C-alpha positions as CSV (number, residue, x, y, z in Angstrom):
1,X,-103.9,-113.0,1.0
2,X,-102.5,-115.8,-1.1
3,X,-104.4,-119.0,-2.0
4,X,-102.1,-121.1,0.2
5,X,-102.7,-119.0,3.2
6,X,-106.5,-119.1,2.7
7,X,-106.3,-122.9,2.6
8,X,-104.1,-122.9,5.7
9,X,-106.7,-120.8,7.7
10,X,-109.5,-123.1,6.6
11,X,-107.6,-126.2,7.9
12,X,-107.0,-124.4,11.2
13,X,-110.7,-123.5,11.5
14,X,-111.7,-127.1,10.9
15,X,-109.4,-128.2,13.6
16,X,-110.9,-125.7,16.1
17,X,-114.4,-127.0,15.3
18,X,-113.4,-130.6,16.0
19,X,-112.0,-129.5,19.4
20,X,-115.2,-127.7,20.3
21,X,-117.3,-130.7,19.4
22,X,-115.2,-133.0,21.6
23,X,-115.4,-130.5,24.5
24,X,-119.3,-130.4,24.2
25,X,-119.4,-134.2,24.3
26,X,-117.3,-134.4,27.4
27,X,-119.1,-131.6,29.4
28,X,-122.8,-132.2,28.5
29,X,-124.5,-134.5,31.1
30,X,-126.8,-137.3,29.9
31,X,-130.5,-136.5,30.0
32,X,-133.2,-138.8,31.5
33,X,-135.9,-139.1,29.0
34,X,-139.5,-139.8,30.0
35,X,-140.8,-141.6,26.9
36,X,-139.4,-143.4,23.9
37,X,-140.8,-141.0,21.4
38,X,-138.9,-138.0,22.8
39,X,-135.7,-140.1,22.9
40,X,-136.0,-141.0,19.2
41,X,-136.6,-137.4,18.1
42,X,-133.7,-136.2,20.2
43,X,-131.4,-138.9,18.7
44,X,-132.4,-137.9,15.1
45,X,-131.6,-134.2,15.9
46,X,-128.2,-135.1,17.3
47,X,-127.3,-137.2,14.2
48,X,-128.2,-134.4,11.9
49,X,-126.2,-131.9,13.9
50,X,-123.2,-134.3,13.9
51,X,-123.4,-134.9,10.2
52,X,-123.4,-131.1,9.6
53,X,-120.2,-130.2,11.5
54,X,-118.1,-133.3,12.2
55,X,-114.8,-133.4,10.2
56,X,-112.2,-136.1,10.5
57,X,-109.8,-135.3,13.3
58,X,-106.1,-135.4,12.2
59,X,-103.0,-133.9,13.6
60,X,-101.6,-131.0,11.7
61,X,-98.4,-132.5,10.1
62,X,-96.8,-133.1,6.7
63,X,-100.1,-134.4,5.2
64,X,-101.7,-130.9,5.6
65,X,-98.7,-129.3,3.8
66,X,-99.2,-131.9,1.0
67,X,-102.9,-130.8,0.8
68,X,-101.9,-127.2,0.5
69,X,-99.3,-127.8,-2.1
70,X,-101.2,-130.4,-4.1
71,X,-101.5,-127.9,-7.0
72,X,-97.8,-127.3,-7.0
73,X,-96.6,-130.7,-8.1
74,X,-92.9,-129.7,-8.8
75,X,-92.6,-128.0,-5.5
76,X,-94.2,-130.8,-3.6
77,X,-92.0,-133.4,-5.2
78,X,-88.9,-131.3,-4.5
79,X,-89.9,-131.0,-0.9
80,X,-90.4,-134.7,-0.5
81,X,-87.0,-135.4,-2.1
82,X,-85.4,-133.0,0.4
83,X,-87.1,-134.7,3.4
84,X,-85.9,-138.1,2.1
85,X,-82.3,-137.4,3.4
86,X,-83.5,-137.8,7.0
87,X,-85.0,-141.2,6.6
88,X,-82.3,-143.0,8.5
89,X,-81.6,-140.5,11.3
90,X,-82.5,-140.3,14.9
91,X,-86.0,-140.0,16.3
92,X,-85.1,-136.7,17.9
93,X,-84.5,-135.1,14.5
94,X,-87.9,-136.3,13.3
95,X,-89.6,-135.0,16.4
96,X,-87.9,-131.6,15.9
97,X,-89.4,-131.5,12.4
98,X,-92.8,-132.6,13.7
99,X,-92.8,-129.9,16.3
100,X,-92.4,-127.2,13.7
101,X,-95.9,-128.0,12.3
102,X,-97.4,-127.3,15.8
103,X,-96.2,-123.7,15.6
104,X,-98.6,-121.1,14.2
105,X,-96.5,-119.9,11.3
106,X,-97.0,-119.2,7.6
107,X,-96.4,-121.9,5.1
108,X,-93.1,-120.3,4.0
109,X,-91.9,-120.1,7.6
110,X,-92.7,-123.8,8.2
111,X,-90.8,-124.9,5.1
112,X,-87.8,-122.6,5.9
113,X,-87.5,-124.1,9.4
114,X,-87.8,-127.6,8.1
115,X,-85.0,-126.9,5.6
116,X,-82.8,-125.6,8.4
117,X,-83.3,-128.8,10.4
118,X,-82.5,-130.9,7.3
119,X,-79.2,-129.0,6.8
120,X,-78.4,-129.6,10.5
121,X,-78.9,-133.3,10.0
122,X,-76.9,-133.5,6.8
123,X,-74.0,-131.5,8.2
124,X,-73.7,-133.8,11.2
125,X,-74.0,-136.9,9.1
126,X,-71.1,-136.0,6.8
127,X,-68.8,-135.7,9.8
128,X,-69.7,-139.1,11.3
129,X,-70.4,-141.3,8.3
130,X,-68.0,-144.2,7.9
131,X,-65.7,-144.3,4.9
132,X,-67.4,-147.4,3.5
133,X,-70.8,-145.6,3.6
134,X,-69.6,-142.2,2.4
135,X,-70.2,-142.7,-1.4
136,X,-73.8,-143.8,-0.9
137,X,-74.3,-140.7,1.4
138,X,-72.8,-138.3,-1.1
139,X,-74.6,-139.7,-4.0
140,X,-77.9,-139.4,-2.2
141,X,-77.2,-135.7,-1.3
142,X,-76.2,-134.9,-4.8
143,X,-79.4,-136.4,-6.1
144,X,-81.5,-133.8,-4.1
145,X,-79.4,-130.8,-5.0
146,X,-81.8,-129.6,-7.7
147,X,-84.8,-130.2,-5.5
148,X,-83.3,-128.2,-2.6
149,X,-82.4,-125.2,-4.8
150,X,-85.9,-125.3,-6.3
151,X,-87.6,-125.1,-2.9
152,X,-85.2,-122.3,-1.8
153,X,-86.1,-120.4,-5.0
154,X,-89.8,-120.8,-4.1
155,X,-89.1,-119.4,-0.6
156,X,-87.2,-116.5,-2.1
157,X,-90.3,-115.5,-4.1
158,X,-92.7,-115.3,-1.1
159,X,-90.7,-115.2,2.2
160,X,-89.8,-111.8,3.5
161,X,-86.9,-112.9,5.6
162,X,-84.1,-112.7,3.0
163,X,-81.4,-113.2,5.6
164,X,-82.7,-116.7,6.4
165,X,-82.8,-117.6,2.8
166,X,-79.3,-116.3,2.3
167,X,-78.1,-118.4,5.3
168,X,-79.8,-121.5,3.8
169,X,-78.0,-120.9,0.5
170,X,-74.7,-120.4,2.3
171,X,-75.0,-123.6,4.2
172,X,-76.0,-125.5,1.1
173,X,-73.1,-124.1,-0.9
174,X,-70.7,-125.3,1.8
175,X,-72.3,-128.7,1.8
176,X,-72.0,-129.0,-2.0
177,X,-68.3,-127.9,-1.8
178,X,-67.7,-130.6,0.9
179,X,-69.4,-133.2,-1.3
180,X,-67.2,-132.1,-4.3
181,X,-64.0,-132.5,-2.2
182,X,-65.1,-135.8,-0.6
183,X,-65.7,-137.1,-4.1
184,X,-62.3,-135.9,-5.3
185,X,-60.6,-137.7,-2.4
186,X,-62.3,-140.9,-3.4
187,X,-64.5,-140.8,-0.3
188,X,-61.6,-141.3,2.0
189,X,-62.1,-138.3,4.3
190,X,-61.8,-139.1,7.9
191,X,-63.4,-137.7,11.1
192,X,-64.9,-134.8,9.3
193,X,-61.5,-133.0,8.9
194,X,-62.3,-132.0,5.3
195,X,-65.7,-130.6,6.0
196,X,-64.6,-128.6,9.0
197,X,-61.7,-127.1,7.1
198,X,-64.0,-126.0,4.3
199,X,-66.4,-124.4,6.8
200,X,-63.5,-122.4,8.2
201,X,-62.0,-121.4,4.9
202,X,-65.3,-120.5,3.1
203,X,-67.3,-119.2,6.1
204,X,-68.3,-116.1,4.0
205,X,-68.8,-118.2,0.8
206,X,-66.2,-116.1,-1.1
207,X,-65.6,-118.6,-3.9
208,X,-64.3,-116.3,-6.6
209,X,-60.8,-116.2,-5.0
210,X,-57.7,-117.9,-6.4
211,X,-56.1,-118.3,-3.0
212,X,-59.2,-120.2,-1.8
213,X,-58.9,-122.5,-4.8
214,X,-55.2,-123.0,-4.1
215,X,-56.0,-123.9,-0.5
216,X,-58.7,-126.3,-1.5
217,X,-56.4,-128.0,-4.0
218,X,-53.7,-128.4,-1.3
219,X,-56.3,-129.9,1.1
220,X,-57.4,-132.5,-1.4
221,X,-53.8,-133.2,-2.5
222,X,-52.7,-133.8,1.1
223,X,-55.6,-136.2,1.6
224,X,-54.7,-138.1,-1.6
225,X,-51.0,-138.2,-0.6
226,X,-51.9,-139.8,2.7
227,X,-53.6,-142.6,0.7
228,X,-50.5,-142.9,-1.5
229,X,-52.2,-142.1,-4.7
230,X,-49.9,-142.0,-7.8
231,X,-48.8,-138.6,-9.1
232,X,-50.6,-138.9,-12.5
233,X,-53.8,-139.8,-10.8
234,X,-53.4,-136.9,-8.3
235,X,-53.1,-134.5,-11.3
236,X,-56.2,-135.9,-12.9
237,X,-58.1,-135.4,-9.6
238,X,-56.9,-131.8,-9.3
239,X,-57.9,-131.0,-12.9
240,X,-61.4,-132.4,-12.2
241,X,-61.6,-130.4,-9.0
242,X,-60.6,-127.2,-10.8
243,X,-63.1,-127.7,-13.6
244,X,-66.0,-128.3,-11.2
245,X,-65.0,-125.7,-8.7
246,X,-64.8,-123.0,-11.3
247,X,-68.0,-124.0,-13.0
248,X,-70.2,-124.5,-10.0
249,X,-68.8,-122.0,-7.5
250,X,-66.2,-119.6,-8.9
251,X,-68.1,-118.4,-12.0
252,X,-71.6,-118.8,-10.7
253,X,-74.0,-116.2,-12.1
254,X,-77.4,-114.7,-11.1
255,X,-79.1,-116.3,-14.1
256,X,-77.7,-119.8,-13.6
257,X,-77.4,-120.0,-9.8
258,X,-79.9,-119.2,-7.1
259,X,-81.9,-117.3,-9.8
260,X,-82.9,-114.0,-8.3
261,X,-80.1,-113.7,-5.8
262,X,-77.5,-111.3,-7.3
263,X,-73.9,-112.2,-7.5
264,X,-70.8,-110.6,-8.9
265,X,-67.5,-112.1,-10.0
266,X,-64.4,-110.4,-8.8
267,X,-62.0,-108.9,-11.4
268,X,-59.0,-110.5,-9.7
269,X,-60.4,-114.0,-9.9
270,X,-61.6,-113.7,-13.5
271,X,-58.3,-112.1,-14.6
272,X,-56.1,-114.8,-13.0
273,X,-58.4,-117.5,-14.4
274,X,-58.0,-116.1,-17.9
275,X,-54.2,-115.9,-17.4
276,X,-54.1,-119.5,-16.1
277,X,-55.8,-121.1,-19.1
278,X,-53.9,-118.6,-21.3
279,X,-50.5,-120.2,-20.3
280,X,-49.4,-118.4,-17.1
281,X,-48.1,-121.2,-14.9
282,X,-47.8,-119.4,-11.5
283,X,-51.5,-119.0,-10.9
284,X,-52.1,-122.5,-9.6
285,X,-49.5,-125.2,-8.6
286,X,-50.5,-127.3,-11.6
287,X,-50.9,-126.5,-15.3
288,X,-54.3,-126.9,-16.9
289,X,-54.8,-129.7,-19.5
290,X,-56.4,-129.1,-22.8
291,X,-59.8,-130.4,-21.5
292,X,-59.6,-128.1,-18.4
293,X,-58.9,-125.1,-20.7
294,X,-61.9,-126.0,-22.8
295,X,-64.2,-126.4,-19.7
296,X,-63.2,-123.1,-18.1
297,X,-63.1,-121.3,-21.5
298,X,-66.7,-122.6,-22.0
299,X,-67.7,-121.0,-18.7
300,X,-66.2,-117.7,-19.6
301,X,-67.8,-117.6,-23.0
302,X,-71.1,-118.7,-21.6
303,X,-71.1,-115.7,-19.2
304,X,-70.5,-113.1,-22.0
305,X,-72.9,-114.9,-24.3
306,X,-75.7,-114.2,-21.7
307,X,-74.5,-110.6,-21.5
308,X,-73.9,-111.0,-17.8
309,X,-70.9,-109.6,-15.9
310,X,-69.5,-107.0,-18.3
311,X,-66.3,-107.0,-16.3
312,X,-65.5,-110.5,-17.5
313,X,-66.0,-109.5,-21.1
314,X,-63.8,-106.4,-20.6
315,X,-61.0,-108.6,-19.1
316,X,-61.2,-111.0,-22.0
317,X,-60.9,-108.2,-24.5
318,X,-58.0,-106.7,-22.5
319,X,-56.1,-110.0,-22.5
320,X,-56.7,-110.5,-26.2
321,X,-55.1,-107.2,-27.1
322,X,-51.7,-108.9,-26.9
323,X,-52.8,-111.9,-29.0
324,X,-53.2,-112.5,-32.7
325,X,-55.4,-114.9,-34.7
326,X,-53.0,-117.8,-34.3
327,X,-52.5,-117.4,-30.5
328,X,-53.3,-120.5,-28.5
329,X,-55.8,-118.6,-26.3
330,X,-57.5,-117.1,-29.3
331,X,-57.8,-120.6,-31.0
332,X,-59.2,-121.9,-27.7
333,X,-62.0,-119.4,-27.6
334,X,-62.9,-120.2,-31.3
335,X,-63.1,-123.9,-30.5
336,X,-65.2,-123.3,-27.4
337,X,-67.7,-121.1,-29.3
338,X,-67.7,-123.6,-32.2
339,X,-68.6,-126.5,-29.9
340,X,-71.5,-124.5,-28.4
341,X,-72.9,-123.6,-31.8
342,X,-72.8,-127.1,-33.1
343,X,-74.6,-128.4,-30.0
344,X,-77.2,-125.6,-30.2
345,X,-77.9,-126.3,-33.9
346,X,-78.2,-130.0,-33.2
347,X,-80.8,-129.4,-30.5
348,X,-82.8,-126.6,-32.0
349,X,-82.7,-127.3,-35.8
350,X,-83.4,-130.3,-38.0
351,X,-80.6,-132.8,-38.3
352,X,-78.1,-132.0,-41.0
353,X,-79.1,-135.0,-43.1
354,X,-82.7,-133.7,-43.2
355,X,-81.7,-130.3,-44.6
356,X,-82.3,-130.0,-48.4
357,X,-80.0,-127.1,-49.2
358,X,-77.8,-124.5,-47.5
359,X,-79.3,-121.3,-46.1
360,X,-78.0,-118.8,-48.7
361,X,-79.0,-115.7,-46.7
362,X,-77.1,-117.0,-43.7
363,X,-73.8,-117.0,-45.7
364,X,-74.5,-113.5,-46.9
365,X,-75.1,-112.2,-43.4
366,X,-72.0,-114.0,-42.1
367,X,-69.8,-112.3,-44.8
368,X,-71.2,-108.9,-44.0
369,X,-70.8,-109.4,-40.2
370,X,-67.3,-110.7,-40.6
371,X,-66.3,-107.5,-42.5
372,X,-68.0,-105.4,-39.8
373,X,-66.3,-107.1,-36.9
374,X,-62.8,-106.9,-38.5
375,X,-63.4,-103.2,-39.1
376,X,-64.3,-102.7,-35.4
377,X,-61.1,-104.5,-34.5
378,X,-62.4,-106.2,-31.4
379,X,-60.6,-109.5,-31.5
380,X,-63.1,-111.2,-29.1
381,X,-66.0,-110.4,-31.4
382,X,-63.9,-111.5,-34.4
383,X,-63.1,-114.9,-32.8
384,X,-66.8,-115.5,-32.1
385,X,-67.8,-114.7,-35.7
386,X,-65.0,-117.0,-37.0
387,X,-66.5,-119.8,-34.9
388,X,-69.9,-119.1,-36.5
389,X,-68.3,-119.1,-40.0
390,X,-66.5,-122.4,-39.3
391,X,-69.8,-124.1,-38.3
392,X,-71.6,-123.0,-41.4
393,X,-68.5,-124.0,-43.5
394,X,-68.8,-127.4,-42.0
395,X,-72.5,-127.5,-43.2
396,X,-71.5,-126.3,-46.6
397,X,-69.1,-129.2,-47.0
398,X,-72.0,-131.5,-46.4
399,X,-74.0,-129.9,-49.2
400,X,-71.1,-129.6,-51.7
401,X,-70.3,-133.3,-51.0
402,X,-73.8,-134.1,-52.1
403,X,-73.3,-132.3,-55.4
404,X,-70.2,-134.3,-56.2
405,X,-72.3,-137.3,-57.1
406,X,-73.4,-138.2,-60.6
407,X,-77.0,-136.9,-60.0
408,X,-75.8,-133.3,-59.9
409,X,-74.3,-131.1,-62.7
410,X,-72.5,-127.8,-62.6
411,X,-73.4,-125.3,-65.4
412,X,-73.7,-121.6,-66.1
413,X,-77.2,-121.4,-64.6
414,X,-76.2,-123.1,-61.4
415,X,-76.2,-126.6,-59.9
416,X,-78.9,-128.9,-61.2
417,X,-80.3,-132.1,-59.8
418,X,-81.3,-135.0,-62.2
419,X,-83.5,-138.0,-61.5
420,X,-85.5,-140.5,-63.5
421,X,-89.3,-141.1,-63.3
422,X,-89.7,-144.3,-65.2
423,X,-87.9,-143.6,-68.4
424,X,-88.4,-139.9,-68.3
425,X,-85.5,-137.6,-67.1
426,X,-86.4,-134.9,-64.6
427,X,-84.3,-131.9,-63.5
428,X,-84.6,-129.1,-60.9
429,X,-82.4,-126.3,-59.8
430,X,-80.5,-127.2,-56.6
431,X,-78.6,-123.9,-56.3
432,X,-78.8,-121.1,-58.8
433,X,-75.8,-119.2,-60.0
434,X,-76.9,-116.2,-57.8
435,X,-77.2,-118.5,-54.8
436,X,-73.7,-119.9,-55.4
437,X,-72.2,-116.4,-55.8
438,X,-73.8,-115.3,-52.5
439,X,-72.4,-118.3,-50.6
440,X,-69.0,-117.8,-52.2
441,X,-68.7,-114.2,-50.9
442,X,-67.7,-115.6,-47.5
443,X,-64.6,-117.2,-49.0
444,X,-63.5,-114.6,-51.6
445,X,-60.2,-112.9,-50.8
446,X,-60.2,-110.6,-53.8
447,X,-62.9,-108.2,-52.6
448,X,-62.3,-104.4,-52.8
449,X,-61.0,-102.8,-49.6
450,X,-60.2,-106.1,-47.9
451,X,-57.8,-105.8,-45.0
452,X,-54.9,-108.3,-44.3
453,X,-56.7,-109.8,-41.3
454,X,-59.9,-110.2,-43.2
455,X,-58.1,-111.9,-46.1
456,X,-56.4,-114.3,-43.7
457,X,-59.7,-115.3,-42.1
458,X,-61.4,-115.9,-45.5
459,X,-58.4,-117.8,-46.7
460,X,-58.4,-119.9,-43.6
461,X,-62.1,-120.6,-44.1
462,X,-61.4,-121.8,-47.7
463,X,-58.8,-124.2,-46.3
464,X,-61.2,-125.4,-43.6
465,X,-63.8,-126.2,-46.3
466,X,-61.2,-128.3,-48.2
467,X,-60.3,-130.1,-45.0
468,X,-63.9,-131.0,-44.3
469,X,-64.5,-132.1,-47.9
470,X,-61.3,-134.1,-47.9
471,X,-62.6,-136.1,-44.9
472,X,-65.7,-137.0,-47.0
473,X,-64.2,-137.4,-50.5
474,X,-60.5,-137.6,-50.1
475,X,-58.3,-136.2,-52.9
476,X,-61.4,-135.8,-55.2
477,X,-62.3,-132.8,-53.0
478,X,-59.1,-130.9,-53.9
479,X,-59.8,-131.5,-57.6
480,X,-63.5,-130.4,-57.3
481,X,-62.7,-127.2,-55.4
482,X,-60.1,-126.2,-58.0
483,X,-62.4,-127.0,-61.0
484,X,-63.3,-124.1,-63.3
485,X,-67.0,-124.8,-63.1
486,X,-66.9,-124.6,-59.3
487,X,-64.9,-121.3,-59.5
488,X,-67.2,-119.8,-62.1
489,X,-70.3,-120.4,-59.8
490,X,-68.9,-119.7,-56.4
491,X,-66.3,-117.1,-57.3
492,X,-63.3,-118.8,-55.6
493,X,-61.1,-121.8,-55.8
494,X,-58.9,-123.5,-53.3
495,X,-56.0,-124.0,-55.7
496,X,-53.2,-121.5,-56.6
497,X,-54.0,-118.7,-59.1
498,X,-51.4,-117.3,-61.6
499,X,-50.3,-114.5,-59.3
500,X,-49.8,-116.9,-56.4
501,X,-47.8,-119.3,-58.6
502,X,-45.5,-116.4,-59.6
503,X,-44.9,-115.4,-55.9
504,X,-44.1,-119.0,-55.2
505,X,-46.4,-119.5,-52.2
506,X,-49.9,-119.3,-50.9
507,X,-50.4,-116.6,-48.3
508,X,-51.6,-117.7,-44.8
509,X,-50.4,-121.3,-45.3
510,X,-47.1,-121.9,-43.4
511,X,-44.6,-123.0,-46.1
512,X,-41.6,-123.4,-43.8
513,X,-43.0,-125.9,-41.2
514,X,-45.8,-127.9,-42.7
515,X,-46.5,-129.4,-39.3
516,X,-48.0,-126.2,-38.0
517,X,-51.1,-127.4,-39.7
518,X,-51.3,-130.4,-37.5
519,X,-53.3,-130.0,-34.3
520,X,-51.1,-130.7,-31.3
521,X,-52.7,-132.6,-28.5
522,X,-51.5,-133.3,-25.0
523,X,-51.3,-137.0,-25.6
524,X,-48.3,-139.2,-25.5
525,X,-49.5,-141.5,-28.4
526,X,-50.3,-138.5,-30.6
527,X,-47.0,-136.8,-29.8
528,X,-45.2,-140.0,-30.9
529,X,-47.1,-140.0,-34.2
530,X,-46.5,-136.3,-34.6
531,X,-42.7,-136.9,-34.4
532,X,-42.8,-139.8,-36.8
533,X,-44.6,-137.8,-39.4
534,X,-42.3,-134.9,-39.0
535,X,-39.3,-137.2,-39.6
536,X,-41.0,-138.7,-42.6
537,X,-41.7,-135.4,-44.2
538,X,-38.2,-134.0,-43.4
539,X,-36.6,-137.0,-45.2
540,X,-39.0,-136.5,-48.1
541,X,-38.1,-132.9,-48.6
542,X,-34.4,-133.8,-48.7
543,X,-34.7,-136.7,-51.1
544,X,-37.7,-135.6,-53.0
545,X,-39.2,-139.0,-52.4
546,X,-41.7,-140.2,-49.8
547,X,-41.2,-143.5,-48.0
548,X,-44.7,-144.8,-48.7
549,X,-44.3,-147.9,-46.7
550,X,-44.1,-146.0,-43.4
551,X,-46.2,-143.0,-44.5
552,X,-49.6,-142.3,-42.8
553,X,-51.8,-141.5,-45.8
554,X,-54.4,-139.8,-43.5
555,X,-51.9,-136.9,-43.2
556,X,-51.6,-136.5,-47.0
557,X,-53.8,-133.4,-47.0
558,X,-51.3,-131.5,-44.9
559,X,-48.6,-132.4,-47.4
560,X,-50.7,-131.1,-50.3
561,X,-51.7,-127.9,-48.5
562,X,-48.1,-127.2,-47.7
């Protein structure tokens, strides 16, 4: 028997003792005493008896549950948060909750029944709440979401009735979906039409279904159209709805949602989702924006990163078979993984400014892993390792930037750091020649047995290193990376070698259209700037002269690289 059940039984025993004492007091007739001495003795005996057994009489309600759960602070706080949603409801609802405590049930059964009553109250309130009060209601419900799921998780660990827990989860899912759609419609839902439609459509909680997402989008769009919301704003709302629906409902996983409750993601839903962010326009009635693609791509990569749902990984690999390194979808996955890695490093490691020198062994492992992944020819794994290489290349630009100051010197032995102590000059080795050579392996394109894909990746990483250094040092970076001292230590340079000069071009850099190097964004202002720069460069190629007055010097790096 658990500790909670033992405490529960003790409280019930104490309550029975109190009742028996009261019955004895009511039934026992008063005695006529013959002398005062006998009366005093009898009173003293009664007082001792009372002190031994009397316990404060209280009704068995929420306070007893608090007493039982006092050692489970998180659970108790979560339970209180859940109960807070009924503070402004009818007396009958509160009486129903109070009546549950009078039943002789286990602690888990009491809590489960209370949660069911809370859900009844919330479901009714969403249908009758006035528009002007809807935002406050939804905000309050959203604030208890984590607490509710925590209490249900606790129930799942100790309550044998799994069907009831499944029903609680189902009802809470529908409530969360209703809150999501109400928020999307700017809280303008009327007469509970939206919540009732969601109950009918998602009665079985089959969220991983594109048709259901289509129906939900149409439902929200109709509500927005009734309020005469402008087209651009409607599209923004639908993008937001798709992002949150996919993240919270469509791609929910056992590890991230309801914990021990298993869940699978249908192949059809995952495949169509991949196709949608990959450019197929007939999946949903609206095309995803760049941010929507990033959000959904993050969810997909998160799933395979946790090694859940092998079917999703297989579908991604299958879709990538028709792609190459420069495909938009492939680039999207690299960016998604890169963002995750930067965030993880920022959280779990020291800040970059506090690091003294690069992790040499990390660059060695990256170079070996890159060669291995390219050899295995799994484009998904190749894209993930490219993201890792890009992140550490970004870090390398920070360290190389430091060595471009007057306090550092490049020599045959490595990179040395100089400083003064009084009038005495001190030196120490920052990176040895062996360290530099190991780091440079990641960027060398002249290795034996290198494949064309591997050469392209390593060449691209060199270019990315120059881009990051250019942001820090400008044109000085290009000179530094092409310097003989740098090349002798690291084994590579970013400039053209003699063979490349004879061939007339650098491989893996588009010579025909220099603007392929510019990142295109779905933004009207950036598109306008893109066209202006394209025009400026076109005229420059024709006349061999740049109109410096109208030239955006921030783009000069692309001109040099081209």
